[in-house]
Backbone and ligand atoms as CSV (ligand in chain L), in Angstrom:
chain,resi,resn,atom,element,x,y,z
A,1,MET,N,N,68.954,98.940,132.733
A,1,MET,CA,C,69.441,99.356,134.058
A,1,MET,C,C,70.760,98.642,134.373
A,2,LYS,N,N,71.693,99.356,135.001
A,2,LYS,CA,C,72.952,98.726,135.421
A,2,LYS,C,C,72.670,97.655,136.479
A,3,LYS,N,N,73.495,96.601,136.467
A,3,LYS,CA,C,73.340,95.521,137.458
A,3,LYS,C,C,74.139,95.851,138.725
A,4,VAL,N,N,73.725,95.220,139.817
A,4,VAL,CA,C,74.503,95.255,141.061
A,4,VAL,C,C,75.261,93.929,141.157
A,5,GLY,N,N,76.554,94.001,141.366
A,5,GLY,CA,C,77.347,92.803,141.614
A,5,GLY,C,C,77.439,92.571,143.107
A,6,ILE,N,N,77.158,91.359,143.533
A,6,ILE,CA,C,77.272,91.041,144.967
A,6,ILE,C,C,78.288,89.914,145.111
A,7,ILE,N,N,79.360,90.205,145.821
A,7,ILE,CA,C,80.405,89.216,146.039
A,7,ILE,C,C,80.469,88.922,147.537
A,8,MET,N,N,80.520,87.649,147.873
A,8,MET,CA,C,80.713,87.290,149.293
A,8,MET,C,C,81.960,86.425,149.405
A,9,GLY,N,N,82.661,86.589,150.521
A,9,GLY,CA,C,83.923,85.896,150.707
A,9,GLY,C,C,83.769,84.404,150.901
A,10,SER,N,N,82.589,83.992,151.376
A,10,SER,CA,C,82.323,82.577,151.647
A,10,SER,C,C,80.820,82.362,151.563
A,11,ASP,N,N,80.404,81.131,151.230
A,11,ASP,CA,C,78.955,80.897,151.240
A,11,ASP,C,C,78.397,80.941,152.659
A,12,SER,N,N,79.278,80.937,153.669
A,12,SER,CA,C,78.783,81.103,155.045
A,12,SER,C,C,78.268,82.532,155.291
A,13,ASP,N,N,78.567,83.456,154.369
A,13,ASP,CA,C,78.052,84.829,154.478
A,13,ASP,C,C,76.644,84.957,153.893
A,14,LEU,N,N,76.148,83.893,153.299
A,14,LEU,CA,C,74.882,83.974,152.558
A,14,LEU,C,C,73.686,84.453,153.397
A,15,PRO,N,N,73.512,83.987,154.657
A,15,PRO,CA,C,72.347,84.476,155.419
A,15,PRO,C,C,72.336,85.997,155.558
A,16,ILE,N,N,73.513,86.594,155.612
A,16,ILE,CA,C,73.580,88.069,155.692
A,16,ILE,C,C,73.282,88.669,154.319
A,17,VAL,N,N,73.934,88.125,153.293
A,17,VAL,CA,C,73.798,88.666,151.931
A,17,VAL,C,C,72.353,88.568,151.442
A,18,LYS,N,N,71.613,87.579,151.924
A,18,LYS,CA,C,70.226,87.394,151.473
A,18,LYS,C,C,69.382,88.633,151.732
A,19,LYS,N,N,69.694,89.363,152.795
A,19,LYS,CA,C,68.926,90.599,153.064
A,19,LYS,C,C,69.149,91.620,151.954
A,20,ALA,N,N,70.329,91.601,151.361
A,20,ALA,CA,C,70.599,92.516,150.238
A,20,ALA,C,C,69.870,92.054,148.980
A,21,THR,N,N,69.915,90.755,148.707
A,21,THR,CA,C,69.249,90.273,147.485
A,21,THR,C,C,67.727,90.445,147.606
A,22,ASP,N,N,67.196,90.234,148.809
A,22,ASP,CA,C,65.747,90.445,148.998
A,22,ASP,C,C,65.370,91.895,148.702
A,23,MET,N,N,66.190,92.812,149.187
A,23,MET,CA,C,65.907,94.239,148.981
A,23,MET,C,C,65.991,94.597,147.500
A,24,LEU,N,N,67.017,94.092,146.821
A,24,LEU,CA,C,67.160,94.401,145.388
A,24,LEU,C,C,65.991,93.813,144.594
A,25,LYS,N,N,65.575,92.596,144.968
A,25,LYS,CA,C,64.417,91.999,144.287
A,25,LYS,C,C,63.181,92.863,144.468
A,26,SER,N,N,62.981,93.361,145.691
A,26,SER,CA,C,61.775,94.161,145.972
A,26,SER,C,C,61.764,95.454,145.159
A,27,LEU,N,N,62.939,95.887,144.720
A,27,LEU,CA,C,63.037,97.120,143.916
A,27,LEU,C,C,63.212,96.825,142.419
A,28,ASP,N,N,63.132,95.537,142.058
A,28,ASP,CA,C,63.295,95.114,140.644
A,28,ASP,C,C,64.637,95.545,140.055
A,29,ILE,N,N,65.672,95.454,140.849
A,29,ILE,CA,C,67.020,95.803,140.372
A,29,ILE,C,C,67.762,94.511,140.025
A,30,PRO,N,N,68.292,94.407,138.808
A,30,PRO,CA,C,69.013,93.187,138.434
A,30,PRO,C,C,70.335,93.059,139.199
A,31,PHE,N,N,70.657,91.831,139.583
A,31,PHE,CA,C,71.916,91.617,140.305
A,31,PHE,C,C,72.495,90.263,139.948
A,32,GLU,N,N,73.763,90.105,140.257
A,32,GLU,CA,C,74.474,88.842,140.041
A,32,GLU,C,C,75.265,88.564,141.320
A,33,VAL,N,N,75.258,87.318,141.762
A,33,VAL,CA,C,75.896,86.971,143.039
A,33,VAL,C,C,77.034,85.980,142.795
A,34,HIS,N,N,78.159,86.169,143.487
A,34,HIS,CA,C,79.289,85.246,143.381
A,34,HIS,C,C,79.933,85.037,144.743
A,35,VAL,N,N,80.547,83.874,144.910
A,35,VAL,CA,C,81.435,83.639,146.051
A,35,VAL,C,C,82.855,83.733,145.516
A,36,TYR,N,N,83.527,84.833,145.827
A,36,TYR,CA,C,84.940,85.018,145.487
A,36,TYR,C,C,85.625,85.548,146.735
A,37,SER,N,N,86.749,84.999,147.060
A,37,SER,CA,C,87.466,85.415,148.266
A,37,SER,C,C,88.733,86.171,147.890
A,38,ALA,N,N,89.010,87.236,148.634
A,38,ALA,CA,C,90.252,87.994,148.408
A,38,ALA,C,C,91.477,87.117,148.665
A,39,HIS,N,N,91.299,86.096,149.507
A,39,HIS,CA,C,92.444,85.271,149.908
A,39,HIS,C,C,92.454,83.895,149.245
A,40,ARG,N,N,91.235,83.286,149.140
A,40,ARG,CA,C,91.178,81.922,148.617
A,40,ARG,C,C,91.081,81.881,147.090
A,41,THR,N,N,90.451,82.903,146.492
A,41,THR,CA,C,90.339,82.964,145.022
A,41,THR,C,C,90.647,84.395,144.558
A,42,PRO,N,N,91.861,84.857,144.815
A,42,PRO,CA,C,92.187,86.260,144.491
A,42,PRO,C,C,92.114,86.565,142.998
A,43,VAL,N,N,92.418,85.591,142.160
A,43,VAL,CA,C,92.402,85.841,140.704
A,43,VAL,C,C,90.976,86.096,140.221
A,44,GLU,N,N,90.028,85.266,140.698
A,44,GLU,CA,C,88.636,85.424,140.275
A,44,GLU,C,C,88.061,86.752,140.802
A,45,ALA,N,N,88.395,87.098,142.040
A,45,ALA,CA,C,87.909,88.368,142.605
A,45,ALA,C,C,88.446,89.543,141.790
A,46,ARG,N,N,89.714,89.480,141.447
A,46,ARG,CA,C,90.346,90.549,140.663
A,46,ARG,C,C,89.723,90.633,139.265
A,47,ASP,N,N,89.556,89.492,138.623
A,47,ASP,CA,C,88.997,89.490,137.260
A,47,ASP,C,C,87.568,90.031,137.245
A,48,PHE,N,N,86.794,89.660,138.260
A,48,PHE,CA,C,85.424,90.179,138.317
A,48,PHE,C,C,85.462,91.705,138.372
A,49,ALA,N,N,86.294,92.238,139.246
A,49,ALA,CA,C,86.354,93.697,139.404
A,49,ALA,C,C,86.869,94.377,138.138
A,50,LEU,N,N,87.898,93.813,137.534
A,50,LEU,CA,C,88.477,94.423,136.322
A,50,LEU,C,C,87.467,94.504,135.181
A,51,ASN,N,N,86.582,93.508,135.083
A,51,ASN,CA,C,85.643,93.426,133.958
A,51,ASN,C,C,84.247,93.931,134.288
A,52,ALA,N,N,84.026,94.351,135.546
A,52,ALA,CA,C,82.659,94.644,136.004
A,52,ALA,C,C,81.997,95.751,135.179
A,53,ARG,N,N,82.702,96.824,134.911
A,53,ARG,CA,C,82.091,97.935,134.168
A,53,ARG,C,C,81.667,97.460,132.767
A,54,ASP,N,N,82.578,96.755,132.085
A,54,ASP,CA,C,82.265,96.255,130.733
A,54,ASP,C,C,81.145,95.220,130.759
A,55,ASN,N,N,80.977,94.552,131.897
A,55,ASN,CA,C,79.934,93.522,132.001
A,55,ASN,C,C,78.591,94.064,132.474
A,56,GLY,N,N,78.454,95.386,132.515
A,56,GLY,CA,C,77.145,95.988,132.781
A,56,GLY,C,C,76.814,96.265,134.233
A,57,PHE,N,N,77.823,96.213,135.091
A,57,PHE,CA,C,77.566,96.511,136.503
A,57,PHE,C,C,77.721,98.025,136.756
A,58,GLY,N,N,76.925,98.532,137.700
A,58,GLY,CA,C,77.016,99.945,138.060
A,58,GLY,C,C,77.570,100.149,139.449
A,59,VAL,N,N,77.521,99.114,140.254
A,59,VAL,CA,C,77.974,99.193,141.646
A,59,VAL,C,C,78.221,97.769,142.137
A,60,ILE,N,N,79.164,97.624,143.063
A,60,ILE,CA,C,79.497,96.297,143.587
A,60,ILE,C,C,79.360,96.309,145.111
A,61,ILE,N,N,78.706,95.289,145.628
A,61,ILE,CA,C,78.614,95.078,147.072
A,61,ILE,C,C,79.528,93.907,147.413
A,62,ALA,N,N,80.371,94.065,148.426
A,62,ALA,CA,C,81.268,92.978,148.827
A,62,ALA,C,C,81.081,92.699,150.320
A,63,ALA,N,N,80.751,91.458,150.650
A,63,ALA,CA,C,80.510,91.068,152.043
A,63,ALA,C,C,81.584,90.088,152.489
A,64,ALA,N,N,82.190,90.358,153.635
A,64,ALA,CA,C,83.203,89.430,154.151
A,64,ALA,C,C,83.352,89.629,155.657
A,65,GLY,N,N,83.781,88.555,156.317
A,65,GLY,CA,C,84.032,88.627,157.746
A,65,GLY,C,C,85.493,88.377,158.056
A,66,MET,N,N,85.810,88.466,159.327
A,66,MET,CA,C,87.163,88.212,159.848
A,66,MET,C,C,88.199,89.155,159.202
A,67,ALA,N,N,89.241,88.613,158.545
A,67,ALA,CA,C,90.226,89.486,157.873
A,67,ALA,C,C,89.601,89.935,156.555
A,68,ALA,N,N,88.684,90.893,156.653
A,68,ALA,CA,C,87.766,91.196,155.539
A,68,ALA,C,C,88.406,92.154,154.537
A,69,HIS,N,N,89.208,91.601,153.641
A,69,HIS,CA,C,89.892,92.417,152.642
A,69,HIS,C,C,89.168,92.446,151.308
A,70,LEU,N,N,88.029,91.743,151.218
A,70,LEU,CA,C,87.381,91.561,149.913
A,70,LEU,C,C,86.951,92.882,149.278
A,71,ALA,N,N,86.243,93.723,150.036
A,71,ALA,CA,C,85.755,94.977,149.442
A,71,ALA,C,C,86.931,95.834,148.964
A,72,GLY,N,N,87.978,95.889,149.760
A,72,GLY,CA,C,89.152,96.666,149.371
A,72,GLY,C,C,89.851,96.085,148.155
A,73,ALA,N,N,89.924,94.771,148.096
A,73,ALA,CA,C,90.583,94.121,146.950
A,73,ALA,C,C,89.782,94.355,145.670
A,74,ILE,N,N,88.447,94.339,145.795
A,74,ILE,CA,C,87.598,94.641,144.634
A,74,ILE,C,C,87.801,96.103,144.232
A,75,ALA,N,N,87.747,96.994,145.220
A,75,ALA,CA,C,87.874,98.433,144.932
A,75,ALA,C,C,89.213,98.769,144.285
A,76,ALA,N,N,90.237,97.990,144.607
A,76,ALA,CA,C,91.567,98.241,144.040
A,76,ALA,C,C,91.591,98.025,142.529
A,77,ASN,N,N,90.595,97.287,142.023
A,77,ASN,CA,C,90.617,96.903,140.604
A,77,ASN,C,C,89.453,97.437,139.786
A,78,THR,N,N,88.734,98.434,140.334
A,78,THR,CA,C,87.656,99.069,139.577
A,78,THR,C,C,87.434,100.472,140.128
A,79,THR,N,N,86.917,101.356,139.254
A,79,THR,CA,C,86.486,102.669,139.755
A,79,THR,C,C,84.964,102.723,139.876
A,80,LEU,N,N,84.279,101.580,139.734
A,80,LEU,CA,C,82.865,101.532,140.109
A,80,LEU,C,C,82.771,101.724,141.622
A,81,PRO,N,N,81.645,102.295,142.113
A,81,PRO,CA,C,81.497,102.394,143.562
A,81,PRO,C,C,81.409,101.003,144.199
A,82,VAL,N,N,82.128,100.829,145.306
A,82,VAL,CA,C,82.141,99.547,146.032
A,82,VAL,C,C,81.600,99.784,147.445
A,83,ILE,N,N,80.644,98.955,147.814
A,83,ILE,CA,C,80.043,99.036,149.150
A,83,ILE,C,C,80.462,97.795,149.922
A,84,GLY,N,N,81.054,97.997,151.083
A,84,GLY,CA,C,81.518,96.868,151.890
A,84,GLY,C,C,80.544,96.544,153.008
A,85,ILE,N,N,80.255,95.258,153.159
A,85,ILE,CA,C,79.471,94.793,154.316
A,85,ILE,C,C,80.395,93.984,155.209
A,86,PRO,N,N,80.796,94.527,156.344
A,86,PRO,CA,C,81.564,93.707,157.283
A,86,PRO,C,C,80.617,92.735,157.988
A,87,CYS,N,N,81.012,91.463,158.043
A,87,CYS,CA,C,80.131,90.441,158.616
A,87,CYS,C,C,80.581,90.063,160.022
A,88,LYS,N,N,79.596,89.883,160.880
A,88,LYS,CA,C,79.885,89.485,162.266
A,88,LYS,C,C,80.477,88.078,162.314
A,89,GLY,N,N,81.124,87.771,163.436
A,89,GLY,CA,C,81.646,86.418,163.634
A,89,GLY,C,C,83.116,86.462,163.978
A,90,GLY,N,N,83.678,85.303,164.226
A,90,GLY,CA,C,85.103,85.227,164.529
A,90,GLY,C,C,85.421,85.695,165.941
A,91,MET,N,N,86.709,85.746,166.244
A,91,MET,CA,C,87.190,86.013,167.597
A,91,MET,C,C,86.709,87.365,168.139
A,92,MET,N,N,86.596,88.375,167.253
A,92,MET,CA,C,86.234,89.719,167.706
A,92,MET,C,C,84.805,90.090,167.328
A,93,ASP,N,N,84.041,89.085,166.934
A,93,ASP,CA,C,82.621,89.257,166.624
A,93,ASP,C,C,82.344,90.384,165.620
A,94,GLY,N,N,83.252,90.567,164.687
A,94,GLY,CA,C,82.987,91.513,163.602
A,94,GLY,C,C,83.767,92.800,163.666
A,95,LEU,N,N,84.319,93.126,164.838
A,95,LEU,CA,C,85.095,94.368,164.928
A,95,LEU,C,C,86.293,94.313,163.983
A,96,ASP,N,N,86.911,93.139,163.888
A,96,ASP,CA,C,88.034,92.958,162.956
A,96,ASP,C,C,87.589,93.203,161.513
A,97,ALA,N,N,86.421,92.662,161.140
A,97,ALA,CA,C,85.912,92.832,159.772
A,97,ALA,C,C,85.541,94.296,159.505
A,98,LEU,N,N,84.936,94.940,160.502
A,98,LEU,CA,C,84.548,96.346,160.350
A,98,LEU,C,C,85.777,97.208,160.073
A,99,LEU,N,N,86.812,97.026,160.893
A,99,LEU,CA,C,88.015,97.852,160.711
A,99,LEU,C,C,88.731,97.498,159.413
A,100,SER,N,N,88.772,96.223,159.059
A,100,SER,CA,C,89.432,95.814,157.809
A,100,SER,C,C,88.733,96.422,156.598
A,101,THR,N,N,87.410,96.557,156.690
A,101,THR,CA,C,86.639,97.060,155.543
A,101,THR,C,C,86.671,98.582,155.460
A,102,VAL,N,N,86.592,99.226,156.620
A,102,VAL,CA,C,86.419,100.694,156.612
A,102,VAL,C,C,87.744,101.451,156.484
A,103,GLN,N,N,88.838,100.843,156.917
A,103,GLN,CA,C,90.105,101.592,157.007
A,103,GLN,C,C,90.878,101.544,155.693
A,104,MET,N,N,90.273,102.123,154.659
A,104,MET,CA,C,90.922,102.083,153.347
A,104,MET,C,C,91.901,103.244,153.180
A,105,PRO,N,N,92.989,103.010,152.448
A,105,PRO,CA,C,93.934,104.101,152.210
A,105,PRO,C,C,93.344,105.127,151.230
A,106,THR,N,N,93.760,106.377,151.388
A,106,THR,CA,C,93.306,107.439,150.481
A,106,THR,C,C,93.558,107.032,149.030
A,107,GLY,N,N,92.529,107.200,148.217
A,107,GLY,CA,C,92.646,106.872,146.804
A,107,GLY,C,C,91.821,105.663,146.397
A,108,ILE,N,N,91.525,104.784,147.369
A,108,ILE,CA,C,90.762,103.562,147.056
A,108,ILE,C,C,89.593,103.477,148.041
A,109,PRO,N,N,88.513,104.237,147.773
A,109,PRO,CA,C,87.423,104.259,148.756
A,109,PRO,C,C,86.540,103.018,148.738
A,110,VAL,N,N,86.044,102.666,149.918
A,110,VAL,CA,C,84.985,101.662,150.073
A,110,VAL,C,C,83.925,102.287,150.984
A,111,ALA,N,N,82.687,102.323,150.518
A,111,ALA,CA,C,81.582,102.833,151.343
A,111,ALA,C,C,81.139,101.700,152.255
A,112,THR,N,N,81.469,101.819,153.533
A,112,THR,CA,C,81.232,100.704,154.455
A,112,THR,C,C,79.947,100.918,155.236
A,113,VAL,N,N,79.078,99.904,155.224
A,113,VAL,CA,C,77.847,99.962,156.015
A,113,VAL,C,C,78.104,99.282,157.368
A,114,ALA,N,N,77.076,99.242,158.203
A,114,ALA,CA,C,77.212,98.668,159.542
A,114,ALA,C,C,77.488,97.163,159.462
A,115,LEU,N,N,77.924,96.594,160.568
A,115,LEU,CA,C,78.084,95.142,160.660
A,115,LEU,C,C,76.791,94.456,160.240
A,116,ASN,N,N,76.895,93.550,159.292
A,116,ASN,CA,C,75.738,92.805,158.763
A,116,ASN,C,C,74.705,93.720,158.087
A,117,GLY,N,N,75.112,94.918,157.708
A,117,GLY,CA,C,74.153,95.909,157.181
A,117,GLY,C,C,73.796,95.695,155.717
A,118,ALA,N,N,73.366,94.510,155.396
A,118,ALA,CA,C,73.136,94.149,153.984
A,118,ALA,C,C,71.959,94.897,153.364
A,119,ALA,N,N,70.903,95.126,154.133
A,119,ALA,CA,C,69.744,95.837,153.564
A,119,ALA,C,C,70.152,97.259,153.187
A,120,ASN,N,N,70.886,97.910,154.068
A,120,ASN,CA,C,71.343,99.268,153.749
A,120,ASN,C,C,72.335,99.266,152.588
A,121,ALA,N,N,73.163,98.235,152.486
A,121,ALA,CA,C,74.080,98.141,151.338
A,121,ALA,C,C,73.284,98.108,150.040
A,122,ALA,N,N,72.211,97.329,150.028
A,122,ALA,CA,C,71.374,97.247,148.826
A,122,ALA,C,C,70.690,98.576,148.551
A,123,LEU,N,N,70.215,99.235,149.603
A,123,LEU,CA,C,69.558,100.532,149.400
A,123,LEU,C,C,70.543,101.574,148.888
A,124,LEU,N,N,71.759,101.546,149.417
A,124,LEU,CA,C,72.773,102.489,148.928
A,124,LEU,C,C,73.109,102.203,147.465
A,125,ALA,N,N,73.217,100.930,147.136
A,125,ALA,CA,C,73.449,100.558,145.725
A,125,ALA,C,C,72.300,101.066,144.856
A,126,ALA,N,N,71.075,100.905,145.345
A,126,ALA,CA,C,69.900,101.374,144.589
A,126,ALA,C,C,69.958,102.886,144.405
A,127,GLN,N,N,70.339,103.603,145.452
A,127,GLN,CA,C,70.411,105.060,145.357
A,127,GLN,C,C,71.479,105.501,144.349
A,128,ILE,N,N,72.574,104.757,144.279
A,128,ILE,CA,C,73.628,105.074,143.301
A,128,ILE,C,C,73.082,104.868,141.884
A,129,ILE,N,N,72.400,103.766,141.669
A,129,ILE,CA,C,71.850,103.498,140.335
A,129,ILE,C,C,70.737,104.493,139.998
A,130,ALA,N,N,70.026,104.953,141.030
A,130,ALA,CA,C,68.906,105.882,140.805
A,130,ALA,C,C,69.366,107.300,140.470
A,131,VAL,N,N,70.656,107.567,140.538
A,131,VAL,CA,C,71.144,108.921,140.209
A,131,VAL,C,C,70.666,109.344,138.819
A,132,ASP,N,N,70.676,108.393,137.868
A,132,ASP,CA,C,70.168,108.753,136.538
A,132,ASP,C,C,69.032,107.818,136.106
A,133,ASP,N,N,68.214,107.426,137.073
A,133,ASP,CA,C,67.064,106.559,136.785
A,133,ASP,C,C,65.879,107.070,137.604
A,134,LYS,N,N,65.056,107.893,136.943
A,134,LYS,CA,C,63.949,108.569,137.649
A,134,LYS,C,C,62.923,107.565,138.192
A,135,GLU,N,N,62.662,106.504,137.430
A,135,GLU,CA,C,61.668,105.525,137.873
A,135,GLU,C,C,62.114,104.860,139.178
A,136,LEU,N,N,63.396,104.504,139.239
A,136,LEU,CA,C,63.915,103.890,140.471
A,136,LEU,C,C,63.933,104.908,141.614
A,137,ALA,N,N,64.295,106.155,141.307
A,137,ALA,CA,C,64.287,107.203,142.345
A,137,ALA,C,C,62.882,107.356,142.922
A,138,ASP,N,N,61.868,107.304,142.065
A,138,ASP,CA,C,60.481,107.409,142.542
A,138,ASP,C,C,60.134,106.219,143.452
A,139,LYS,N,N,60.616,105.025,143.086
A,139,LYS,CA,C,60.374,103.841,143.923
A,139,LYS,C,C,61.006,104.004,145.300
A,140,LEU,N,N,62.214,104.560,145.299
A,140,LEU,CA,C,62.908,104.749,146.583
A,140,LEU,C,C,62.183,105.788,147.433
A,141,ASP,N,N,61.668,106.845,146.792
A,141,ASP,CA,C,60.878,107.844,147.530
A,141,ASP,C,C,59.632,107.202,148.124
A,142,ALA,N,N,58.972,106.360,147.339
A,142,ALA,CA,C,57.752,105.692,147.812
A,142,ALA,C,C,58.066,104.783,148.992
A,143,LYS,N,N,59.214,104.101,148.937
A,143,LYS,CA,C,59.615,103.221,150.042
A,143,LYS,C,C,59.862,104.035,151.316
A,144,ARG,N,N,60.534,105.181,151.150
A,144,ARG,CA,C,60.755,106.053,152.322
A,144,ARG,C,C,59.425,106.463,152.958
A,145,ARG,N,N,58.463,106.818,152.100
A,145,ARG,CA,C,57.159,107.243,152.628
A,145,ARG,C,C,56.462,106.078,153.341
A,146,ALA,N,N,56.544,104.896,152.761
A,146,ALA,CA,C,55.908,103.717,153.377
A,146,ALA,C,C,56.587,103.382,154.707
A,147,ASP,N,N,57.913,103.460,154.737
A,147,ASP,CA,C,58.649,103.178,155.984
A,147,ASP,C,C,58.279,104.199,157.064
A,148,ALA,N,N,58.153,105.468,156.660
A,148,ALA,CA,C,57.789,106.518,157.620
A,148,ALA,C,C,56.377,106.279,158.153
A,149,ALA,N,N,55.476,105.833,157.284
A,149,ALA,CA,C,54.093,105.570,157.717
A,149,ALA,C,C,54.061,104.482,158.784
A,150,VAL,N,N,54.920,103.487,158.658
A,150,VAL,CA,C,54.985,102.411,159.662
A,150,VAL,C,C,55.405,102.993,161.021
A,151,VAL,N,N,56.399,103.869,160.999
A,151,VAL,CA,C,56.869,104.484,162.256
A,151,VAL,C,C,55.761,105.337,162.874
A,152,LEU,N,N,55.064,106.115,162.037
A,152,LEU,CA,C,54.012,106.995,162.560
A,152,LEU,C,C,52.839,106.189,163.116
A,153,GLU,N,N,52.603,105.030,162.545
A,153,GLU,CA,C,51.569,104.139,163.079
A,153,GLU,C,C,51.976,103.673,164.474
A,154,LYS,N,N,53.257,103.368,164.653
A,154,LYS,CA,C,53.764,102.957,165.979
A,154,LYS,C,C,53.669,104.118,166.964
A,155,ASP,N,N,53.916,105.331,166.468
A,155,ASP,CA,C,53.824,106.523,167.325
A,155,ASP,C,C,52.419,106.655,167.910
A,156,LYS,N,N,51.414,106.389,167.055
A,156,LYS,CA,C,50.014,106.500,167.519
A,156,LYS,C,C,49.750,105.573,168.693
A,157,GLY,N,N,50.354,104.368,168.656
A,157,GLY,CA,C,50.017,103.364,169.661
A,157,GLY,C,C,50.951,103.344,170.868
A,158,ILE,N,N,51.989,104.191,170.879
A,158,ILE,CA,C,53.032,104.024,171.909
A,158,ILE,C,C,52.529,104.350,173.309
A,159,SER,N,N,51.658,105.392,173.457
A,159,SER,CA,C,51.213,105.805,174.797
A,159,SER,C,C,50.426,104.689,175.479
A,160,GLU,N,N,49.602,103.985,174.673
A,160,GLU,CA,C,48.780,102.911,175.265
A,160,GLU,C,C,49.628,101.768,175.793
A,161,ARG,N,N,50.865,101.658,175.334
A,161,ARG,CA,C,51.704,100.545,175.754
A,161,ARG,C,C,52.455,100.860,177.044
A,162,LEU,N,N,52.286,102.106,177.560
A,162,LEU,CA,C,53.051,102.495,178.772
A,162,LEU,C,C,52.166,102.498,180.017
L,1,RP5,C1,C,85.731,85.358,155.331
L,1,RP5,O1,O,85.931,84.487,156.378
L,1,RP5,C2,C,84.370,85.061,154.798
L,1,RP5,O2,O,83.807,86.213,154.196
L,1,RP5,C3,C,83.598,84.627,156.019
L,1,RP5,O3,O,82.885,85.712,156.601
L,1,RP5,C4,C,84.695,84.176,156.971
L,1,RP5,C5,C,84.637,82.696,157.282
L,1,RP5,O4,O,84.635,81.957,156.083
L,1,RP5,P1,P,84.392,80.389,156.115
L,1,RP5,O5,O,85.540,79.807,156.886
L,1,RP5,O6,O,83.065,80.171,156.789
L,1,RP5,O7,O,84.374,79.940,154.670
L,1,RP5,O8,O,86.683,85.218,154.354
């Protein structure tokens, strides 16, 4: 199975990124995690992206806050799908990171999830890998059914709570 690469701009992003690693673990998807910054370690971030396909990765998740150029910088150096997680914090509480991540120029796409949306980033990565992996696709279907069952259980009890 292809690996998921997870890059975070700082180890201060780790509490957010952990939701992605937890999700990937629950689906038995192999992943590798690094702290590389578009600004503080641009060479390492670039090298990771340039070599990612040859190193067995199928998709890359990049998490960063504030002037969040990491996902875009990674995407500039690979044609693997890149998923950006804008992280909350800083003067604008994440709006700056959201816009920095989502506003990519035509030609260099980044699939941007919600602020701190690490679980969905992992699920989207899983869905990309599941395109040609029936066993993983079945796992994702089973998860959808289990998640729906939880909601329907809440539906049963909602009237009594009013
Ligand atoms: C970004 O700046 C990082 O991704 C992090 O979200 C934010 C703050 O980084 P630290 O100053 O905590 O290292 O590059």
